[in-house]
N, C-alpha and C positions, 0 to 999 in steps of 0.2 A: 930070582931076580931077572934072569934072562927072559923068562916067559913074560914077566911084567913089562920089561922094556919093549919086547916085541909087540905086546898089546898096545902100549902107548904109541909106538910108531905107526901102528895100523890106524889108530884113531886119528892121528894127525894127518895121515895120508888121505883118509876118507874125508876129513874136514876140508883139506885143500882142494880135493876133487869136487866136492859139493860147491865150494866157493867159486871155483873156475867155471863150473857148469852154469851157476846162477849169473855170473858176469857175462858169459857168452850168450845166454838167453836174453839178458837185458839189452846187450848190444844188438842182437838180432831184431828185437822188438823196436828199438830206436830206429835202426836202419829201415825196417819195414814201414814204420810210421812215416818217416821222412819220404820214402818212396811213394807211399800212398798219398801223402800230402802233395808231393810234386805232381803225381798223376792226376789227382783231383783238381789241382790248380790248372794244369795244362788242359784238362778236360773242360774245366769251367771257361778258360780263355777261348778254347776252340768253340765251345758252345755259344759263348757270347759273340764271337766273330761270326759264327754261322747264323745266329739269330738276329744280328744287326740289320742285314738287308730286309729280313722279314718284318722287323719292328718298324723300320723306315717306311716300308710299303704300307704297313698297317696305319702308321701315323699319317701318311699322305691320304689314305682312304678315309681316315677319320676326319681329316681336315676338309676334304671334299664333301663328306657327308654333312659336316657341321655347316659348311657354307651353303649347301643345298637346303638344309633345314632352316637356316636363318633366312634364306630367300623365301622359303615357303611360309614361315611363321611371321616374318616381317620384323623381327627383333633379334639382334645378336648379343649373346651374353659374353661381353668382352670387358677386359680391364680398361681403366681410364687411359693408360698409355698405349693401348691397342685400338682405341676408337679414333675415328676420323672427325676432327673438330676444326672448324674454321674460326680463327681469332681475328677480330677487327677492333680497332681502337681509334678514338679521336681525343686530342688534347690541345690545350692552349697554354702557351708559356710566354710570359712577358720578359723581354730581354732588353739590355741596353743598346746593343748593336745587332740589328736584324740580319745584316749580311754575314757578319762573323758567326752568329749562331746558326745560320743556314749552312754555312760551310762545315761547321762542326757536326751538325746533324747529318749531313751527307757522309762525313767521315765515320760517324757511328754506324750508320747503315752499311757502309762498305766493309768495315771491320767485322761486322756480324755475318758477312756473307750475302748481304742483300744489295738492293739498288734503289734509286730514286725513280718512282713511277710517274711523278708529276711535280711541277714547280711553278707556282704562280706568286707574283710579288706585286704589291701596290705601293706607290710612293717611295720616296727615299729619305723622308724627313723623320722627325721623332714619332710620328703616327704611322710609320711604315708597317706593313703586315705582309708576311710571307707564309704561303701555304704549301707544305711539302707532303707528298704521299710516299711513304716508305714501304717497300716490300722486303721483308726480312724472313728468314727461316722461322718456322713455328717454335722450335725449342729456344730461340733467342728472343722471342717476343717480349717477355717480361723484363729481361735485362735491358733491351733497347729502350723500352718505355721509361725505365728508371733513369737511364743515362740522359735521355732527352729532358726529363723533368728537372735534372740538376743544372741545366744550362741557364736557368733564370728562376723566376717566381711562377710556379704553376698555378694557373687560374681555374682550370677545370680539366677533368679527365673522365672518359667514358669508355669502358671495355665491354665488348659483346662477344659471345661465343655461340656457335651453331653446330650442333651435332648432326653430321651427315653420314653416320655409320650405316644406318639402314638403307639409305639411298645408294651408298657405294656398293653394299652387298647385293642389292637388287640389280644395280647396273651390271655388276660382274656376272650374275646369273643370266641376265638378258643378253649380254654380249656373247656368252658361251653358247646359249641357245641359238642366237642369230647366226653365229659362225657355222654351227651345224646345219642350219637351213641353207646357208649360202653354199656350203660344200655339197649338200644334197642336190641343189639346183644345178650345180656345175656337173655333177655326175649324170644327171638326167639330160643335160645339154649335150654331152658327148654321145648319148644313145639316141638322139633325135634322128628320125628316119624320113621326115617330110619337112617341107618349107613351113607349113603352118605350125607344126610342133616346135620347130627351131625358133621362129619369131616369138611364139608365146613363151617359150622357156627363156629366151634372151630378155624379154620384158620383165618376166618374173625375177630373173637373176639380177637385173639392174635395180629393181625395186628393193630386193632384199639387201643388196650391197649398199644402197643409199641408207636404208634403216640401220645397217651395221655401222656405217660411217657416222651417222648422227649419234648413236649410242656411244661410240668411241670418243667423239668430240665432247660429249657431256662428261665422260669419265676423265678425260684429260683436263677439263675445266675444274672439276672437283679436286683432282689431284693437285692442280696448281694452287687452288685456294687453300687446301689443307697443308700443303708443303710450305707456301709462302704467305705469311700473315700481312695484313694491310694496316698501317698506322698513318692517320692523317694528322699532321702536326701544324698548328698555327703559331707562328712566332710573331708577337706583337711588340711594337716599340713602346717607349715609356709613355707617350701621350695617346696611344691608341685606346687604352682601356678607359681613360678619363673622358675622351670624346664619346665612346660607346655608352658610358653610364649617363652622360648628359643627354644623349639622344633617347634614352629609355624612359625616363620619368620627368615630371615637372609640368607646370601650367603652360609655359611657353611651348613645350613640346606638343601638348594637346592643342594649343591654339594654332600652331604651325600645321599640325595634321588636319585640323578642321578646315583651315584655309586652303590647303592642298585639295581636300575633298570638294570644297565649294568650287574652286577653280576648275577641277576636273569635271564636275557636273555641269558648270556653265559652258565649258568647252564642248561637251557632248551635246548640250541643248543648242548651242549656236551651230554646231555641225549639222544637226538634224534640220534646223531652220534653213540653213544655207542649201541643203539638199532639196527641201520642199519649195523654196522660193520660186524657182523657174516654173514649177507646175502651178503654183498659185497665180503667177502672172499670166501664164498661158491659158489657164482655165477661168481665172477670176475676171479678167477684163471683158471677154465676150459675155460672160454671165451677167456682169453688172450692166452692160449696155442693153441686154435683153430685158432685164428687170425694169430699167428706166422706160423703155418703149412700151412695155405692158402697162406700167402705171399711167402713162400719158393717154393710152387708149381707153383706159377706164375712166379718166377724168372728163374727156370730151363728151360723151353722152349725158353726163350729169349737167353740163353747162347748157346745152341746146336741148331742151325738153319739149314735148308737144304743147301747142297753144290751146288752152281750154276755152270753150264757148262761153259768152257772157250769160249771166243768169237771165231767165225769161222775165219780161216786164208784164206785170198783171194788166189785164184789159180794163179800160176806163168804164165805169158804170154810168149809164144814162140817168138823168134826173127823172123822178116820177112825174 
């Protein structure tokens, strides 16, 4: 019995020892895995931080290469939101009060971050017409058009777009190249050793700087047109449209147009005749007098002709 108890105790001890060893091994593996995970995470973070400047440089180089390729090929493969587009629109809205609608239109443009580029108004009665030119940011173009259309009854609307992406990319490339040429001319100017070279290089530098200024002005103009869209709004009074429709068609309109054309033609004819009359008087009177004198000279020889001799009388015959 003692031997059997000792054997049982040994087995229990061995089992507990094996279990403790397995638990210690599992804990070691878990700790090792966590440490490895932390190390790999830190290594990945450090690697990402180290690779970020390189990737940024590569992105810049790729962007420059893409721009150069677009300038050479003439077409840039860009998304719609990345393209340079000029938006222009014209619309006519009939309103009850032209002045009040003009003030509201100005407020709409101001709220959108734009301004009024032009304001022309005719008359102050029911047939009054106000023409406003709005300059609004391109992203607010559609919203401003819709707000203005709600001021009254919209009669017509025309929206136009012009894609100037290729022209913009080409200008960027040309400006970069021209700046390099200007810098080269400036470096050569500092190395000039004679008056002749100095004058020649100054002239060349001035020409290159003028070309660069022209290109930059075109770029600023394109940037202004793409950044600020133009909307020409005509606000018409209640009677403006009726008068316009009456002037467009009808027999009386045609008769009136024909009479205007006749009067214009007669005016031109009288003007030409008035311009020629002094010349006709100055040249016609002497020419008429000369013709009369010549006719009289031709008639005088016809009246006084040569006297013809009488016919000969036959001689009398003597009687046989």
